C-alpha positions as CSV (number, residue, x, y, z in Angstrom):
1,M,6.3,-32.5,10.2
2,N,6.8,-35.3,7.7
3,S,9.7,-33.7,5.9
4,K,13.4,-34.3,5.4
5,T,16.0,-31.5,5.3
6,Q,18.8,-32.3,2.9
7,N,20.2,-31.1,-0.4
8,I,18.1,-33.0,-2.8
9,I,18.0,-30.2,-5.4
10,P,21.3,-28.5,-6.4
11,Q,21.9,-25.6,-4.1
12,Q,22.3,-23.4,-7.2
13,V,18.7,-23.9,-8.0
14,I,17.5,-23.1,-4.5
15,E,19.6,-19.9,-4.4
16,D,18.4,-18.8,-7.8
17,A,14.8,-19.4,-6.7
18,S,15.2,-17.6,-3.4
19,E,16.8,-14.6,-5.2
20,W,13.9,-14.5,-7.7
21,A,11.5,-14.3,-4.8
22,I,13.4,-11.4,-3.1
23,M,13.9,-9.6,-6.4
24,H,10.1,-9.8,-7.1
25,G,9.0,-8.7,-3.7
26,V,7.9,-12.0,-2.4
27,A,9.3,-11.4,1.1
28,F,8.9,-10.2,4.6
29,R,10.7,-7.3,6.2
30,Q,13.0,-8.2,9.1
31,A,13.5,-6.1,12.2
32,D,16.9,-4.8,10.9
33,N,15.2,-3.7,7.6
34,T,16.6,-6.6,5.6
35,A,14.3,-8.9,3.6
36,R,13.6,-12.6,4.1
37,H,11.9,-14.5,1.2
38,C,8.5,-16.1,1.8
39,P,8.7,-19.9,2.2
40,F,7.6,-21.5,-1.1
41,S,7.1,-24.7,-3.0
42,I,9.4,-25.5,-5.9
43,A,6.5,-26.6,-8.1
44,P,2.6,-26.2,-8.1
45,M,-0.1,-28.3,-6.7
46,T,-2.8,-29.9,-8.9
47,M,-6.6,-29.6,-8.7
48,E,-9.2,-31.1,-11.0
49,R,-10.3,-28.4,-13.4
50,E,-14.0,-29.2,-12.6
51,V,-13.4,-28.5,-8.9
52,Y,-11.6,-25.2,-9.6
53,E,-14.3,-24.0,-12.1
54,H,-17.0,-24.7,-9.5
55,L,-15.2,-22.6,-6.9
56,R,-14.4,-19.9,-9.5
57,N,-18.2,-19.7,-10.3
58,V,-19.6,-19.8,-6.8
59,T,-17.2,-17.4,-5.1
60,P,-18.6,-14.2,-6.8
61,I,-22.0,-15.4,-5.7
62,I,-20.8,-15.7,-2.1
63,T,-19.4,-12.2,-2.4
64,K,-22.7,-10.9,-3.7
65,L,-24.4,-12.6,-0.6
66,I,-21.9,-11.2,1.9
67,N,-22.1,-7.7,0.3
68,N,-25.9,-7.7,0.6
69,V,-25.9,-9.1,4.1
70,S,-23.4,-6.4,5.1
71,E,-25.8,-3.7,3.9
72,D,-28.7,-5.2,5.8
73,H,-28.0,-3.3,9.0
74,D,-31.1,-4.4,11.0
75,F,-30.2,-8.0,10.3
76,L,-26.6,-7.5,11.5
77,Q,-27.6,-5.8,14.7
78,H,-30.3,-8.3,15.5
79,S,-28.4,-11.5,14.6
80,L,-25.0,-10.6,16.2
81,R,-26.1,-9.0,19.5
82,D,-25.5,-12.2,21.4
83,V,-21.9,-12.7,20.2
84,A,-21.3,-9.0,21.0
85,K,-22.1,-9.9,24.7
86,A,-19.6,-12.7,24.6
87,D,-16.7,-11.0,22.8
88,P,-15.5,-7.5,23.9
89,F,-13.9,-6.7,20.5
90,F,-17.0,-7.8,18.7
91,E,-19.1,-5.6,21.1
92,R,-16.9,-2.6,20.1
93,L,-17.4,-3.4,16.4
94,L,-21.2,-3.7,16.7
95,S,-21.3,-0.4,18.8
96,L,-19.3,1.4,16.0
97,H,-21.7,-0.1,13.4
98,H,-24.6,1.3,15.4
99,Q,-23.0,4.7,15.6
100,A,-22.5,4.6,11.8
101,H,-26.0,3.4,10.9
102,G,-28.3,3.8,13.8
103,D,-30.9,1.2,14.5
104,S,-34.3,0.1,13.3
105,T,-36.1,2.9,15.1
106,N,-33.6,5.6,13.9
107,R,-31.9,4.3,10.8
108,H,-29.4,6.6,9.0
109,T,-26.8,5.7,6.4
110,A,-23.1,6.4,6.7
111,A,-21.7,8.3,3.7
112,R,-19.0,5.7,2.9
113,K,-19.4,3.5,-0.2
114,P,-18.7,-0.2,0.4
115,L,-15.7,-1.7,-1.5
116,L,-15.7,-5.4,-0.7
117,L,-12.3,-6.9,-1.4
118,M,-12.7,-10.4,-0.1
119,R,-10.8,-13.7,0.0
120,T,-12.8,-16.8,0.5
121,D,-10.7,-19.7,1.7
122,F,-11.4,-23.3,0.7
123,M,-10.1,-26.8,1.2
124,D,-10.9,-29.7,-1.1
125,D,-12.0,-32.3,1.4
126,R,-11.3,-36.0,0.5
127,Q,-14.8,-37.0,1.4
128,H,-17.0,-34.0,1.2
129,G,-15.4,-32.0,-1.7
130,A,-14.3,-28.4,-1.7
131,K,-15.7,-26.4,1.3
132,V,-15.3,-22.9,2.7
133,I,-12.9,-22.5,5.6
134,E,-13.7,-18.9,6.3
135,F,-14.6,-15.5,4.7
136,N,-11.9,-12.8,4.9
137,G,-13.3,-9.3,4.6
138,I,-10.7,-7.2,6.4
139,A,-7.0,-7.2,5.8
140,A,-7.6,-9.9,3.2
141,G,-4.1,-9.7,1.7
142,M,-1.6,-11.7,-0.3
143,A,-3.3,-11.4,-3.7
144,P,0.1,-10.0,-5.0
145,F,1.9,-13.0,-3.5
146,G,-0.6,-15.3,-5.1
147,Q,0.1,-13.9,-8.6
148,R,3.8,-13.8,-8.0
149,A,3.7,-17.5,-7.0
150,S,2.1,-18.4,-10.3
151,E,4.8,-16.3,-12.1
152,F,7.5,-18.0,-10.1
153,H,6.5,-21.5,-11.1
154,A,6.3,-20.4,-14.7
155,Y,9.9,-19.1,-14.3
156,M,10.9,-22.5,-12.8
157,Q,9.3,-24.4,-15.6
158,T,11.4,-22.4,-18.1
159,Q,14.6,-21.9,-16.2
160,W,14.9,-25.2,-14.4
161,P,12.6,-27.6,-16.3
162,D,14.1,-30.8,-14.9
163,T,13.6,-29.7,-11.3
164,Y,10.1,-28.5,-12.2
165,Q,9.2,-31.9,-13.8
166,N,10.7,-34.0,-11.1
167,W,8.9,-32.3,-8.3
168,G,6.0,-30.7,-10.0
169,A,2.5,-31.4,-11.2
170,D,1.1,-33.9,-13.6
171,P,2.8,-33.2,-16.9
172,Q,-0.6,-33.1,-18.6
173,S,-1.9,-30.4,-16.3
174,T,-1.9,-26.7,-17.2
175,P,-1.3,-23.7,-14.9
176,A,-4.4,-21.9,-13.7
177,I,-4.2,-18.2,-14.9
178,N,-3.8,-15.9,-11.9
179,H,-4.4,-12.1,-12.1
180,G,-4.8,-11.6,-8.4
181,L,-2.6,-8.5,-8.1
182,T,-3.6,-6.8,-11.3
183,Q,-7.3,-7.5,-11.0
184,L,-7.5,-6.4,-7.3
185,A,-5.8,-3.2,-8.3
186,Y,-8.1,-2.8,-11.2
187,G,-11.2,-3.1,-8.9
188,I,-9.7,-0.6,-6.5
189,A,-8.9,1.8,-9.4
190,Q,-12.5,1.5,-10.6
191,A,-13.9,2.4,-7.2
192,G,-11.5,5.4,-6.9
193,Q,-12.4,6.7,-10.3
194,K,-16.1,6.4,-9.5
195,V,-15.8,8.3,-6.2
196,K,-13.7,11.1,-7.9
197,A,-16.3,11.3,-10.7
198,T,-19.0,12.0,-8.1
199,F,-17.2,15.2,-7.2
200,A,-16.5,16.1,-10.9
201,E,-12.8,16.4,-10.1
202,Q,-9.9,16.0,-12.5
203,G,-6.6,14.2,-11.7
204,K,-5.5,11.0,-10.1
205,P,-7.7,9.3,-7.5
206,T,-5.9,8.9,-4.2
207,F,-5.7,5.6,-2.3
208,L,-5.0,5.4,1.4
209,M,-3.8,2.1,2.9
210,V,-4.2,1.9,6.7
211,V,-1.4,-0.2,8.1
212,Q,-0.1,-1.5,11.4
213,E,3.0,0.1,13.1
214,N,6.2,-1.8,12.4
215,E,4.5,-3.9,9.7
216,D,6.7,-6.7,8.4
217,N,4.4,-7.8,5.6
218,V,5.1,-4.6,3.7
219,Y,6.2,-6.1,0.4
220,D,2.8,-7.7,-0.4
221,Q,1.3,-4.3,0.3
222,H,3.9,-2.3,-1.7
223,L,3.3,-4.6,-4.7
224,L,-0.3,-3.6,-4.7
225,E,0.6,0.1,-4.4
226,V,3.0,-0.1,-7.3
227,E,0.3,-1.7,-9.4
228,L,-2.2,1.0,-8.4
229,Q,0.3,3.6,-9.4
230,K,0.6,2.0,-12.8
231,Q,-3.2,2.2,-13.1
232,G,-3.1,5.9,-12.4
233,L,-3.7,6.2,-8.7
234,R,-1.7,8.1,-6.1
235,T,-1.0,6.0,-3.0
236,V,-0.3,6.9,0.6
237,R,0.2,4.9,3.8
238,R,-0.8,5.8,7.4
239,T,-1.5,4.2,10.7
240,F,-4.6,4.8,12.7
241,K,-2.5,6.7,15.2
242,Q,-1.3,9.1,12.4
243,L,-4.8,9.4,11.0
244,S,-6.3,10.4,14.4
245,S,-4.8,13.8,14.0
246,Q,-4.5,14.2,10.2
247,L,-8.1,13.7,8.9
248,S,-10.7,16.4,8.4
249,T,-13.9,17.0,6.5
250,G,-14.1,18.8,3.2
251,A,-17.1,20.0,1.2
252,D,-19.9,17.5,0.6
253,K,-18.4,15.1,3.1
254,R,-15.1,14.7,1.3
255,L,-12.4,13.0,3.4
256,I,-9.3,15.2,3.6
257,L,-5.8,13.9,4.6
258,E,-3.4,16.5,5.9
259,D,-0.7,17.4,3.3
260,V,-2.3,15.1,0.8
261,G,-5.8,16.3,0.0
262,A,-9.0,14.4,-0.8
263,I,-9.0,10.6,-0.4
264,D,-11.0,8.4,-2.7
265,V,-10.3,4.9,-1.4
266,V,-9.5,3.7,2.0
267,Y,-8.1,0.1,2.3
268,L,-7.7,-1.3,5.8
269,R,-4.8,-3.7,6.4
270,A,-5.3,-3.1,10.1
271,G,-8.3,-3.0,12.4
272,Y,-9.1,-6.7,12.8
273,Q,-7.9,-6.9,16.4
274,Y,-8.0,-4.7,19.5
275,S,-4.2,-4.0,19.5
276,D,-4.6,-2.1,16.2
277,Y,-6.6,0.6,18.1
278,C,-4.5,0.6,21.3
279,A,-2.7,3.9,21.9
280,P,-1.2,4.0,25.4
281,K,0.3,7.4,25.0
282,L,-3.1,8.9,24.6
283,N,-3.9,7.9,28.2
284,E,-7.5,7.1,27.3
285,P,-10.1,6.4,30.1
286,V,-11.6,3.8,27.8
287,C,-9.2,1.7,25.9
288,C,-9.0,2.1,22.1
289,H,-11.6,4.8,21.9
290,T,-9.7,7.4,19.9
291,L,-8.4,5.2,17.1
292,S,-11.7,3.2,16.7
293,Q,-13.5,6.6,16.4
294,T,-11.0,7.5,13.7
295,R,-12.2,4.5,11.7
296,L,-15.8,5.7,12.3
297,F,-14.8,9.2,11.1
298,I,-13.7,7.7,7.9
299,E,-17.0,5.9,7.3
300,Q,-18.9,9.1,7.8
301,H,-17.4,10.5,4.6
302,H,-18.0,9.9,0.9
303,V,-15.1,7.5,0.3
304,A,-14.8,3.9,-0.9
305,V,-14.0,1.8,2.1
306,N,-12.7,-1.7,2.6
307,A,-13.4,-3.1,5.1
308,T,-16.5,-1.3,6.5
309,F,-17.7,-2.2,10.0
310,S,-20.6,-4.0,8.2
311,Q,-18.2,-6.1,6.0
312,Q,-16.2,-7.1,9.0
313,L,-19.3,-8.2,10.9
314,A,-20.7,-10.0,7.8
315,T,-17.6,-12.0,7.3
316,S,-17.3,-13.1,10.9
317,K,-17.3,-16.8,12.0
318,T,-20.7,-16.3,13.6
319,M,-22.2,-15.0,10.4
320,Q,-20.7,-17.9,8.5
321,M,-22.4,-20.2,11.0
322,L,-25.7,-18.4,10.6
323,L,-25.6,-18.6,6.8
324,T,-24.6,-22.2,6.9
325,T,-27.4,-23.3,9.2
326,M,-30.3,-21.3,7.5
327,P,-32.3,-22.8,4.6
328,A,-31.1,-21.9,1.1
329,K,-34.5,-20.2,0.3
330,E,-33.9,-17.6,3.0
331,Y,-31.0,-16.2,0.9
332,A,-33.7,-14.6,-1.3
333,R,-33.7,-11.8,1.3
334,W,-30.3,-10.8,-0.1
335,G,-31.2,-11.1,-3.8
336,L,-30.0,-14.7,-4.5
337,S,-32.0,-17.0,-6.7
338,L,-32.6,-20.5,-5.4
339,H,-30.1,-21.8,-7.9
340,E,-27.5,-19.3,-6.6
341,A,-28.4,-20.1,-3.0
342,N,-27.9,-23.9,-3.6
343,L,-24.5,-23.2,-5.2
344,V,-23.4,-21.3,-2.1
345,K,-24.8,-24.0,0.2
346,S,-22.9,-26.7,-1.7
347,V,-19.6,-25.3,-0.5
348,L,-20.5,-24.4,3.2
349,A,-19.1,-26.9,5.7
350,D,-21.3,-28.0,8.7
351,M,-21.1,-25.7,11.7
352,K,-22.7,-25.8,15.2
353,P,-23.2,-23.1,17.8
354,V,-21.6,-23.7,21.2
355,N,-24.3,-24.3,23.8
356,P,-25.0,-26.9,26.5
357,S,-26.6,-29.3,24.0
358,S,-23.7,-29.2,21.5
359,I,-21.1,-29.5,24.3
360,D,-22.9,-32.6,25.6
361,W,-23.1,-34.0,22.0
362,F,-19.4,-33.3,21.4
363,N,-18.1,-34.8,24.6
364,N,-20.2,-38.0,24.4
365,Q,-21.0,-38.7,20.7
366,A,-18.8,-36.8,18.3
367,D,-15.7,-37.9,16.6
368,K,-13.4,-35.3,18.2
369,Q,-10.9,-35.4,15.3
370,A,-13.7,-34.4,12.9
371,W,-14.3,-31.0,14.3
372,V,-12.5,-27.7,15.0
373,L,-13.4,-25.0,17.6
374,K,-13.2,-21.4,16.3
375,N,-13.6,-18.0,18.0
376,Q,-14.0,-14.7,16.2
377,G,-10.3,-14.0,15.8
378,E,-8.8,-13.1,12.4
379,G,-5.5,-14.6,11.3
380,G,-3.8,-17.7,12.6
381,G,-3.7,-19.2,16.1
382,H,-7.4,-19.0,16.9
383,C,-8.5,-22.6,16.4
384,V,-8.6,-25.6,18.8
385,F,-8.4,-29.1,17.5
386,G,-9.2,-32.7,18.5
387,E,-9.0,-33.7,22.2
388,D,-8.1,-30.1,23.1
389,I,-11.6,-29.0,22.2
390,S,-13.3,-30.7,25.2
391,Q,-10.8,-29.1,27.6
392,K,-11.4,-25.7,26.0
393,L,-15.2,-26.1,26.2
394,S,-15.0,-27.0,29.8
395,Q,-13.1,-23.7,30.5
396,L,-15.6,-21.5,28.8
397,R,-18.2,-19.7,30.9
398,P,-21.8,-19.8,29.6
399,Q,-21.6,-16.1,28.7
400,E,-18.7,-16.8,26.4
401,Y,-20.4,-19.6,24.4
402,D,-21.7,-17.3,21.7
403,A,-18.1,-16.1,20.8
404,W,-17.3,-19.7,19.6
405,A,-18.5,-22.1,17.0
406,L,-17.8,-25.8,16.1
407,M,-17.0,-26.4,12.5
408,M,-16.5,-29.6,10.5
409,R,-12.8,-30.2,10.1
410,L,-11.6,-30.5,6.5
411,F,-9.0,-33.1,5.4
412,P,-7.8,-32.1,2.0
413,H,-6.2,-34.4,-0.5
414,E,-2.4,-34.9,0.1
415,R,-0.2,-34.2,-2.9
416,E,0.3,-37.4,-4.8
417,K,4.1,-37.2,-4.7
418,P,6.5,-35.4,-2.4
419,T,7.7,-31.9,-3.2
420,I,10.4,-29.5,-2.0
421,G,9.6,-26.6,0.3
422,V,12.1,-23.8,0.6
423,R,12.4,-21.7,3.8
424,D,15.2,-19.3,4.5
425,T,17.1,-20.7,1.4
426,E,17.0,-24.2,3.0
427,Q,15.2,-27.0,1.2
428,S,13.2,-29.8,2.7
429,Q,11.3,-32.7,1.2
430,I,7.6,-32.7,2.3
431,D,5.8,-36.0,1.8
432,D,2.3,-35.0,3.0
433,L,1.7,-31.6,1.6
434,V,-2.0,-30.3,1.6
435,S,-3.3,-27.1,0.2
436,E,-5.7,-24.3,0.9
437,I,-7.0,-22.1,-1.9
438,G,-8.2,-18.5,-1.4
439,L,-10.2,-16.9,-4.2
440,F,-10.3,-13.1,-4.4
441,T,-13.2,-11.0,-5.5
442,A,-13.9,-7.3,-5.7
443,F,-17.3,-5.6,-5.6
444,Y,-18.0,-1.8,-5.3
445,D,-21.3,-0.5,-4.1
446,G,-22.8,-4.0,-4.7
447,E,-21.5,-4.5,-8.2
448,P,-18.5,-6.5,-9.5
449,V,-15.5,-4.4,-10.5
450,T,-13.1,-6.7,-12.1
451,E,-12.7,-7.8,-15.7
452,F,-14.0,-11.3,-14.7
453,D,-17.4,-10.6,-13.2
454,G,-16.0,-9.9,-9.8
455,Y,-13.4,-12.7,-9.6
456,A,-9.9,-11.4,-9.2
457,G,-7.5,-14.3,-8.7
458,Y,-6.2,-16.8,-6.2
459,L,-3.8,-17.6,-3.4
460,I,-2.5,-21.1,-2.7
461,R,-1.0,-21.9,0.7
462,S,0.3,-25.4,1.4
463,K,1.4,-27.1,4.6
464,P,2.3,-30.5,5.9
465,A,-0.9,-32.4,6.8
466,S,0.5,-32.9,10.3
467,E,0.6,-29.1,11.0
468,N,-2.5,-27.3,12.2
469,E,-1.4,-23.7,11.4
470,G,-0.8,-23.2,7.7
471,G,-0.3,-19.4,7.4
472,I,2.5,-18.1,5.3
473,H,3.1,-15.2,7.7
474,S,2.4,-17.0,11.0
475,G,2.5,-20.8,10.7
476,Q,4.1,-23.6,8.7
477,G,2.6,-22.7,5.4
478,I,4.5,-22.2,2.1
479,L,3.4,-20.2,-0.9
480,D,2.2,-22.3,-3.8
481,S,0.3,-22.1,-7.1
482,L,-2.2,-24.1,-9.0
483,S,-2.1,-26.4,-12.0
484,L,-5.3,-27.9,-13.4
485,T,-5.9,-31.4,-14.6
486,D,-8.8,-32.9,-16.6
487,S,-8.3,-36.4,-15.1
């Protein structure tokens, strides 16, 4: 990493900033139940306003597309059957989707209402412009941290103006407004109220967050819960294991949680990997059956759900590749005009399926540094870069090819001047910081449910350009915010 650890900024500033982060919930829980602040930048990145506005305009259209694809059940079953053969977890997801919706010869509709809370991640490539890295449709968190990062940099600008100016953005730039926490909560609240109104019930809607056992990313989750409580919802947390024995069916397919009552919204912060469904104490003959059936049970009830099986399939890497490679005019199937389709296509980076032809091309003709190899995994640690790609491709069996895809590697602009990153109250100068921007959207039952036509806010994660893994939670990323320039 191109960074230097030394006391460049007075330690008082670093301690004050770190305490601000802890005090405002920008932290991870440790094994001993103490809190560790998220790593963060001392001042925001800059982006040209025109680039940001383009992403701001196109992202709700992407969400409209993904929502409509996710409700096209025949298309999902047909287009993803090959990857299901290549990836056991994907096979389980598609099987659960089939149980929920049937097939083209016996189609039925699960009672759940789709609540698509999505984060679309971009990088502003030096040569090709801003392009999508991936769609996140399940456990797409950190909107609260995104808004807090913007608030933190506003605090730094006021409280420590010299530090902010020395290490910050172009003085002519202006902070990009970020309502990621409040707008995501607003969208969830709208969905909860609509479900409750269907049953002509009075009182507060109830929100259920499905979480992993021993979760350390609890503060991002609790910030959302507190905001939902402010907006008039009751919030509860459960694991899949707890839910497997606590859920039941009420009148008119109402979802009932033991000791709580009717549930209006279910938000999954778990379920994107096999381990979330593993319950060794149940001694199951087939791994993960009980807990995955618990998720299916939820979808069979009249409740707003994020993420549905359909949404998880529709935001997969394989679906991203299929949408990237098909002509724009085919998006009309999902209600997009040609203008909207071309806007979406303008931000999709080139992708290729893995097959004998593409493997031969990659090994003999491609610039190996210009591509990344991805599988269907969510979260960090699932990508292969550079020369390692050829080795990985040689290890894959032909029946595994469909679980992988090649994608154009993005090389974003490095920050024009060094900045300071803070991790565990230790500061380091980073000379080659690059950033990834995730834009949040919220749609309920196919319609936008924020005060900004579906757009909710953003998350900026920055990392040294020399590092491949830029996650805040698992990687070398640091939390950041955005300032816009007209130059």
